[in-house]
N, C-alpha and C positions, 0 to 999 in steps of 0.2 A: 396195613403195616408193610407188606411187601412193596407196595407202590412207593412208600416213603424211603425204604431201604434202596430201591433201584434209583430213586432221585438222588440220594446222597452219594451213591457210587458214581453216577453220571457227572455230578458236580465236583467230583474229587474230594468230597468231604470224608468219604469212607473208602478205604483201600479194600478192593475185592479179595485179594489174596489173604490179607490179614483177617477178613471176615470168615473165609473158609477155615483158617486155622482156629479161629474162635469156636466155630460150630463143631469142628473135629474134637476140640478139647472139652467144651461144655455141653454139647448137643444142641440141636435146634430149639429144644424146649426153652432153653435159657436165653434165646435170642430176643432182645428187647432194647429199646432206645436207652432205658435206664442202665442196663448192664453194659452196653457199648460205651456209654459215658463214663461208667465206673472204671473200665479197663483202659480208658482214654484212646479207644479206636476212633472216636469222633469227639470234637470239641464243641461246646455249647455255642460259642459266638459264630463259628463257621457254619454250624448247622442252622442256626437262626437266620443267618444271612442268606443261605441257600433257600430256605423255606419262604422267606419274605419275597425273594426274587420270583420263586415259583408261584406264589399267591398273586403277585402283580401281573404275571403273564397268564394267569388262570390255567397253568398246566396242572395245578392241584387246587382243590377248594378247601376252605376251612373245615368243612365237614369230614374231609379225609383225615384230619389231624385230631378230631375230637376223640377223647377216650384213650389216646396213646400215652401211656405213662412216660414221663420225661419231656413231654412237649406241652408247654403252657400256652394255650391259644390266646388267653387274655393278654399275656405279656407280649405275644407276637402282634396283636392288634394295637396295643399301646405303642410299640416300637414303630409300626406302620404309620400310625397317626403322627408320631413325632417326626418321622422322615418327611411327611407331607406338610408339616407345620400347622396341624389342626389338633383338636382334642378328641380322644376316644371317650365315648359315653356308654356306660353300662345301663342299657335301657330298662332293665328289670328294677333298677334302683331309682328310676325317675317317675315323678308324678306327671303322667302324660296329660296334656290338655286336649281332650277328645273333641271339644267344640272347635278347636283350631283345625283338627284333621277334617272335620265336616265341611270346611270351606273349600276343600280341594276334591276333584274327582277321584274316587277310590281306585278306579282302573288305572289312572295315571300314576298314582303312588305305587301300585302293585307292579306296574310295568318297569318303573325305575328303581324299585326296592328302596324307596325313600319314606321317612316317617317324621313329620313335623312333631316336635316335642313340647315346646313351650315358648312363650313370648316374655321378654324382659325389656320394658321400655319400648324403644323403636327397633329392637332386634329380635328376630325369630330364629330359633335353633332347629335345624333339620338334620337328622341322622341319615347318612347314605351308606349303602353297602359298598359302593364304589365312588369315592369322592373325586376320582379322576374323570368321571363321565361328565363332560361339559354339556352334552345334550340334556342329560338328566337335570343338572343344576339349572340350566337356562329355562327348562320347561317348568320346574317347580317354582323358581324365583318369580315368574310372571304373576303368580297368584297372590303375592305379598306386596301390594302397591304401597309405597311409602315406607316399607320396612327393609332393614338390612338383614340379609339372610346369612346366618353363621352356619357354615358347613362343618359337620362332625362325622366321625366314623362310628358306625354301629355294627353290631353282629347281625349278619344276614338272617340267621335262623330266627332271631327274636323279632326283627323287623317284619319278616314274612308271617310269623305267628300272630302278631298284633293285627296286621292288615287282613289276614285270613279270618280272624275272629270277627272283625268289623264287617267284612264281606258277608260272612254267614249270618250275622245279626240283621243286616239289610235284607237278606233273602227271607229270613224268618218273619220279619215284619211284612214283607211283600206277600208271602204265602198265607200268613195269618189274615191279612186284609181280604184276600181272595176267598178264604174259607168262610169268613163272616158274610161275604156277599152270597156265597152258596147257601149258607144257613138261612139267610133271609129269603132267598128265592125258593129254596126247598120248603120252607115253612109256608109260604104263600101257595105253592103248587100242591102241597099235601095237606092243606087244611090245618097247619100248625105243627105237623110232624117234621122233625129235623133229621132227614136222611142225608147225611153228608159224607159218610165213609167212602162213597164213590167219587168224591170230588177230586179232580186232578191235582188241586193244590195240596190236599192231604198226602197224596202219594209223593209229591215233590218234597213236602216237609219231612216225611219219613226218610226219603233218600238222603236229604241234607243232614238230618240228625245222625244217621248211620255212618255216612262217609266222614263227617266231622269227627265222630268218635274214633273211627279207625285211624284217621290222620293224626289224632292226638295220642294214640297208643292207649286208649281206654280199655280197661278190663271189664267194666260194667257201665250200663246206662241206666239212669233213674229218671222216669217221667212221673211227676207228682202233681196232684191237684191240691191247691190251697183255696182259701175262701175267695180270693180275687184273681189268682194267677194259675197258669200252667207252667211248671218249672222243669227244665231239663238239666240234669247234672251228670257229669262223667267222673268215674273213679280212675285217676291216673297216678301211677306209682303209689298206690295204697291210699291216696287222699281224694276225697270228693271235692269237686269244684263246679260251681254253677256256670253254665254256658249260655243258656237261653232262658228268657222269661217272657211269656206272652199272656194274653187274656185268658181267663178261666173258660170262656166259651169254646176255646180251641181244644180243650182237653177231651171232651166227649167224642168228637169225630176221630181224633188222633188215637184214642184208646180203642175205639171200635175197630179201626183199621188194623191196629197192632194185633188185636185178638183174632181177626180174620186170617191174618198172615200165619198166626200160631195155631190155627185150628181150634180155637177156644170158643166157648159159647158167649156171644156178644151180649145176650140178654141177661146173663147171670152176673150180677154186680154185688151180690151179698155174700158170696163164698170165694175163698182163694182158688186160683186155677194155675196150672202149670202146662206149658207147651213149648214148642220150639219151631224154628223155621230156618231154612238155608237160603242165603242170598249172595249174589255176586256183587261185591262192593269194590270200586276202584280196580277192577280186573282180577280180584282174588275171591276165592270162595270162603264164606264164613258161615258158621252155625251160630244162631242166637237162641239161647235158652231163656225162656220167658216165664216170669212169675208175676201174678197179680194178687193184690191184697186190698180188700175193701177198707176205706178210710172215711173220715167224717165228711170230706168234701168231694169224694169220688173214689178213685182207686190209686194205689201205688203200683206202678209197673216197673219192674227191674229186669234188665236183659244182661245176661252174661255173654260176652263176646268170645267166641271160640274160633280161633284161626286154625283152619285145617292143616296148614303147613307146619304148625307147631308140633303135630304128631311126628314130624320128621326132624324136629329140632335136635341139634347136636349139643351135648353137654357143655362144650367149650363156648357155645353161643348163649348160654343161659344168663350171663352177666356177672359171674363170680369174679372176684379178684384172684390173682395167681395163687396165693397161699391157700385160700378157701377151696379153690378148684382142685388143687393137688391133694388136699386132705380128704375132700369128698370123693374124689376119684379112687383113692386108696381104700376108703371105707366101703364103697359099693362093690369092690372087687374081692373083698374078703370072702372065703368059702362059707362062712357062717356068721351069724350075728344079726343085728337089727339097726337100721338107719331111720332116725326120726326127722321128718321135714315139717317145720312149723313156721307160722308167720301170719300176719293180718291179711285181710282180703286184698287181692290185687298185688301181693308182694312177689309172686312168681313161684308159688308152691307147685302148681300143676305143671308149669313149664319145666321146672327142675325135675319133677318125678318122671315126666315123659322123656326128658333128655337122658336121665339115668337108665330108663328102660331101654332106650335106643343103644346106649353104651354097653349094657351087659347082656342084651338078648343074644341067644346063640341057638343054633339048630340042635345042639347036643343037650340043651336044657329044656325042661318044661316050666314055662313061666305063666303064672295065673294072677290076674288082678281082680279085686273086688271093689267096685266103684258105685257111687251114687251121686250123679249119674255117670255113665261112660261119656266122657267129654270128647275124646278123640279115638278113632278106631285105628288099631295098629296091626300090621301083619306079623305073623309068627308068635303071637301072644294070645292066650285064652282070657278074654275079658268077661267078667260076670257083672251083670246089671242088677242092683238091688231092687226087689219088688216086694215091699213089706206086706201089701194086700194079699199076695199069694203065699206068704209065709217064708219068702226068701229074704231074710234079713242078714246082717253081718255075722251073728253067731252061727246061723244055719249054713251060710256060705262057707265059713271057715271050717266047720266040721266036715263038710263035703270035700273041700279042697284037700284036706289031709289024707283022704282016701284016693286022691288023684295022682299020687306020686309026684308032687311038685319039687322043683329045684329052687325056684325063686317065687316069692309071693309079694305083691304090692297091694296094700289096703288103702 
């Protein structure tokens, strides 16, 4: 947000002195593009002109504008396409011809952020992140002999998302083929025993599954065995989506390795098991809480992704709109009362709760939490882990907490 405000000041779209007067009158909390438009400190046409110029010069990226109320990125892309004399295509609404994409090297497409979409007659439509890149257009056009290439503008994030998914699928096929070779070789060497959890390909496949889940912002990973397939699904924004599907034979070595990582009994396949492991993925430390459940064709393995940095999350970064944030903030700062946080799996309950704890924790207060399990460890707070087998359940913990002179309790 500050980066955009600074840009508008530099481009004389926003007067700095008038901005200071606005902040003095309404406070910095009210500073937003929407409010600046309302009081006419900035004008929509001049702002859009400045933003389009900055996008062309790459002094800002479209991702810098995403989520800022008052700035319609789709409208900006349409105007940019109009200036260039081409059309803007919303890729998420297009039925992509994946056979067409396979005709081109994926590395080339990823390098130029280009995505072939469909063929109509003798014309092939390709979405580019930067339609002004003549090198990119020339490199891609060479692959369509006898076809006219129609250049369109597409959203970079969606182009990269589609290409990244195709790249991951290629890798899954490659690693699955290697695992099958290891299965056959291991079976011959061990008289029919399939010892494949030590296969380098299994480790690579696990790395790929974890990094792909993190990149897509998944809250949970599901690895499931069906009669003929091994399926990997991610829960993103509360919704499950299938990401990979490979042969059933891949499930057993994959499950065994997951169990080893989680310190579970790899021989036990008839009872549910729970475990966890910590791993560095994409340069960040994550905890993975693992649950296994026996099913008809193998086991269902579910992993909850716990980003350790979320224990430090600030409430304003939890994703609430301005009105909800203000109401919630007021509610948690009341000296008495109760706040209920509810929602489906992956909706952000835990992130919201830890953000609230970070907001209200104080050395003057005794704050105790009762959790099952403790997902993130926090300084300055007493966290109680439920252990039903030893008699420490929620009622017992609550009775004991009331004798601990608490100021704030999170259940």
